[in-house]
C-alpha positions in Angstrom: -9.4 110.7 -65.9 -9.4 109.8 -62.2 -11.5 106.9 -61.1 -13.6 107.5 -58.0 -13.2 104.9 -55.3 -16.1 104.5 -52.9 -15.7 102.8 -49.5 -18.9 101.6 -47.9 -19.7 102.3 -44.3 -19.7 98.5 -43.7 -16.0 98.3 -44.9 -15.0 101.2 -42.6 -16.8 99.6 -39.6 -15.2 96.2 -40.3 -11.7 97.7 -40.6 -12.2 99.7 -37.4 -13.4 96.7 -35.5 -10.5 94.5 -36.9 -8.0 97.1 -35.7 -9.7 97.3 -32.3 -9.5 93.5 -31.9 -5.8 93.5 -32.8 -5.2 96.3 -30.3 -7.1 94.5 -27.6 -5.3 91.2 -28.2 -2.0 93.0 -28.0 -3.0 94.6 -24.7 -3.9 91.2 -23.1 -1.1 89.2 -24.7 0.3 88.3 -21.2 -3.1 86.9 -20.2 -3.4 84.9 -23.4 0.1 83.5 -22.9 -0.9 82.3 -19.4 -4.1 80.8 -20.8 -2.2 79.0 -23.5 0.2 77.5 -20.9 -2.8 76.5 -18.8 -4.4 74.9 -21.9 -1.2 72.8 -22.5 -1.1 71.7 -18.9 -4.8 70.9 -18.9 -4.3 68.8 -22.1 -1.6 66.8 -20.3 -3.6 66.3 -17.1 -7.1 65.7 -18.5 -6.7 62.0 -19.5 -5.9 61.1 -15.9 -8.6 63.3 -14.5 -11.1 61.7 -16.9 -9.9 58.3 -15.8 -10.5 59.2 -12.1 -13.9 60.6 -12.9 -14.9 57.3 -14.6 -14.1 55.7 -11.2 -16.9 57.9 -9.7 -14.4 60.3 -8.1 -15.8 63.9 -8.2 -14.2 66.3 -10.6 -12.9 68.7 -8.0 -11.3 65.9 -5.9 -9.8 64.4 -9.1 -8.2 67.7 -10.1 -6.9 68.5 -6.6 -5.5 65.0 -6.4 -3.6 65.5 -9.6 -2.3 68.9 -8.4 -1.0 67.4 -5.2 0.6 64.5 -7.0 2.1 66.2 -10.0 3.0 69.6 -8.7 3.8 68.3 -5.2 6.4 65.9 -6.6 7.7 68.5 -8.9 8.0 71.1 -6.1 9.8 68.7 -3.8 12.2 67.8 -6.6 13.0 71.4 -7.3 13.5 72.2 -3.6 16.0 69.3 -3.3 17.8 70.1 -6.6 17.9 73.8 -7.1 20.4 74.7 -4.2 22.9 72.1 -5.3 22.3 73.0 -9.0 23.0 76.7 -8.3 26.2 75.9 -6.3 27.5 73.5 -8.9 26.6 75.9 -11.8 28.4 78.8 -10.1 31.5 76.6 -9.7 31.2 75.4 -13.3 31.1 78.9 -14.7 34.1 79.9 -12.6 36.1 76.8 -13.5 35.1 76.6 -17.2 37.8 79.0 -18.4 40.5 76.9 -16.8 39.1 73.8 -18.4 39.3 75.6 -21.8 42.9 76.7 -21.1 43.9 73.2 -20.2 42.2 71.7 -23.3 43.5 74.3 -25.7 46.7 75.7 -24.2 48.0 77.0 -27.5 45.0 79.2 -28.3 45.7 82.9 -28.0 42.8 83.6 -25.6 42.8 86.2 -22.8 41.4 84.0 -20.1 41.1 86.9 -17.6 38.8 88.7 -20.1 36.9 85.5 -20.7 36.4 85.0 -16.9 35.1 88.5 -16.6 32.6 87.9 -19.3 31.4 84.6 -17.9 31.4 85.4 -14.2 28.1 87.4 -14.3 26.3 84.2 -15.6 26.3 82.7 -12.1 24.9 85.9 -10.6 22.2 86.0 -13.3 21.3 82.4 -12.7 20.8 83.1 -9.0 18.6 86.1 -9.8 16.7 84.1 -12.4 16.1 81.3 -9.9 14.9 83.8 -7.2 12.7 85.6 -9.7 11.0 82.3 -10.8 10.1 81.4 -7.3 9.2 84.9 -6.2 6.7 85.3 -9.0 4.1 83.4 -7.1 1.2 85.3 -8.6 1.9 84.1 -12.2 2.3 80.5 -11.0 -0.9 80.6 -9.0 -2.7 82.2 -12.0 -1.7 79.4 -14.3 -2.8 76.8 -11.7 -6.1 78.5 -11.3 -6.7 78.8 -15.1 -5.8 75.1 -15.4 -8.1 74.1 -12.6 -11.1 75.9 -14.2 -10.3 74.7 -17.7 -10.4 71.1 -16.3 -13.5 71.7 -14.3 -15.5 73.7 -16.8 -14.4 71.9 -20.0 -17.8 70.3 -20.7 -19.8 73.4 -19.8 -17.6 75.4 -22.1 -18.5 73.2 -25.0 -22.2 73.7 -24.3 -21.8 77.5 -23.9 -20.0 77.7 -27.2 -22.6 75.6 -28.9 -25.3 78.1 -27.8 -23.6 80.9 -29.9 -23.0 79.1 -33.1 -24.6 76.5 -35.3 -24.7 72.9 -34.4 -22.4 71.9 -37.3 -19.9 74.6 -36.4 -19.9 73.5 -32.8 -19.2 69.9 -33.8 -16.3 71.0 -36.0 -14.7 73.2 -33.4 -15.3 70.6 -30.7 -13.6 67.9 -32.9 -10.6 70.2 -33.5 -10.2 71.1 -29.9 -10.5 67.5 -28.8 -7.8 66.4 -31.3 -5.6 69.3 -30.2 -5.9 68.3 -26.6 -5.1 64.7 -27.3 -2.0 65.6 -29.3 -0.7 68.3 -26.9 -1.3 66.0 -23.9 0.5 63.1 -25.6 3.3 65.3 -26.6 3.8 66.9 -23.2 3.6 63.5 -21.4 6.0 61.9 -23.8 8.5 64.7 -23.8 8.6 65.0 -20.0 9.2 61.2 -19.6 11.9 61.3 -22.3 13.6 64.3 -20.6 13.5 62.5 -17.2 14.9 59.3 -18.6 17.8 61.0 -20.4 18.6 63.2 -17.4 18.7 60.3 -15.0 20.7 58.0 -17.3 23.2 60.9 -18.0 23.6 61.6 -14.3 24.3 58.0 -13.5 26.8 57.7 -16.3 28.6 60.9 -15.4 28.8 59.8 -11.8 30.3 56.5 -12.7 32.9 58.3 -14.9 33.6 60.6 -11.9 32.9 63.7 -14.0 32.7 67.0 -12.0 29.4 68.9 -12.1 27.4 65.8 -13.0 24.1 67.3 -11.8 24.0 70.4 -14.0 25.3 68.5 -17.0 22.7 65.8 -16.6 19.9 68.5 -16.2 21.2 70.2 -19.3 21.1 66.9 -21.2 17.5 66.3 -20.0 16.3 69.8 -21.0 17.9 69.7 -24.4 16.2 66.4 -25.1 13.3 68.5 -26.4 15.5 69.6 -29.3 15.9 66.7 -31.8 19.3 65.8 -33.2 21.0 69.1 -32.1 20.1 68.9 -28.4 22.2 65.8 -27.5 25.2 67.2 -29.4 25.0 70.5 -27.6 24.6 68.8 -24.2 27.6 66.6 -24.8 30.0 69.4 -25.6 30.6 70.8 -22.1 30.8 67.3 -20.6 33.4 66.3 -23.1 35.4 69.5 -22.5 35.4 68.8 -18.8 36.4 65.2 -19.4 39.2 66.3 -21.7 40.6 68.6 -19.0 41.0 65.5 -16.9 42.4 62.9 -19.4 41.8 62.3 -23.1 40.6 58.8 -22.2 37.9 60.3 -19.9 36.8 62.6 -22.7 36.5 59.7 -25.0 34.5 57.8 -22.5 32.1 60.7 -22.0 31.6 61.1 -25.7 31.0 57.3 -25.9 28.5 57.6 -23.1 26.4 60.3 -24.8 26.7 58.5 -28.1 25.3 55.3 -26.5 22.5 57.2 -24.8 21.5 58.9 -28.0 21.5 55.7 -30.0 19.6 53.8 -27.3 17.1 56.6 -27.2 16.5 56.5 -30.9 16.2 52.8 -31.2 14.6 51.8 -27.9 13.3 54.6 -25.7 11.6 56.9 -28.3 9.6 54.2 -30.1 8.3 52.9 -26.8 7.6 56.2 -25.1 6.2 58.1 -28.1 4.3 55.1 -29.5 0.9 56.8 -28.7 2.3 60.3 -28.9 2.5 62.7 -31.8 5.8 63.4 -33.3 6.7 66.0 -35.9 9.5 65.4 -38.4 12.8 66.5 -36.9 13.4 69.1 -39.6 10.0 70.7 -39.1 10.6 70.7 -35.3 14.0 72.4 -35.7 12.6 75.0 -38.1 9.7 75.7 -35.6 12.1 76.1 -32.7 14.3 78.5 -34.7 11.3 80.6 -35.8 9.8 80.6 -32.3 13.1 81.7 -30.8 13.4 84.5 -33.4 9.9 85.8 -32.8 9.5 85.4 -29.1 12.8 84.3 -27.5 12.8 81.5 -24.9 9.0 81.5 -24.7 8.8 81.1 -28.5 11.1 78.1 -28.3 9.1 76.5 -25.5 5.8 77.0 -27.4 6.9 76.4 -30.9 6.0 72.7 -31.2 2.6 73.1 -29.5 1.7 76.0 -31.9 2.7 73.9 -34.9 0.6 71.0 -33.6 -2.4 73.4 -33.3 -1.9 74.9 -36.7 -1.5 71.4 -38.2 -4.7 70.2 -36.7 -6.7 73.3 -37.8 -5.4 73.0 -41.4 -6.2 69.3 -41.4 -9.8 69.9 -40.3 -10.2 72.8 -42.8 -8.9 70.9 -45.9 -10.8 67.8 -45.0 -14.0 69.8 -44.8 -13.3 71.5 -48.1 -12.8 68.1 -49.8 -16.0 66.8 -48.3 
């Protein structure tokens, strides 16, 4: 005997609305991505903006001052660095096969085929660089979103409180505040660490007279965001180039990166990240791998912030359940 299954109109309506929401979110995913990037930037800038506001500086002026200071210095640095970086990277990709052949002359490797495979990398880098700077609309959109998130933060809390209960508004406000603090601390700490590692690596490579010191140092700074594995990956091309010169040079390069990594773990990280939030290295690596698998480069960049947000939401939920 067959059992009759009845589905209420409310279930059908709820299912239809749920599917419609998922479809809508998928359609505006690019906008949500830009909003998330803006929220991360806002979290990093807000403590300084709040500090300026406490000195009786209007919100608009405080935000514009931070824009001029942070993005102005960042833009000037890029303008001065990118041309040299592109030239050196092009030369590096062209010369890297010869470095490999000098280091491992007895490997049965077709260097002409290898050169043909790696040559387009320099062209792609130039196209990528031009694409980044030509996509002004996206950059301006993120800056505008960040500006209004900073400006309307308090009004947004009041608006949200008008739609939900007072208790729910307090809970959500507490979670958002904690997320902002953790994201802001993480961004500020990571940027400072990346800057320190990049500068120290550049000075060390220059003293050792290693070719392509600038792109190698930038690579070391960028990979600082990946714990444990990042320093190892960034050291490999530098050691190969050093080995193409002399074995002693390669040993000195390896020693340089080892000392930088050890000094970072024992001195720099505890000082810089003292007030920052840090995730366990294993959790960070897993998050980066999952982010890269799901969303490529964007997933890697946003993996740790997403984990921080999920962690804070779960912490609030389970604490409330216990209470």
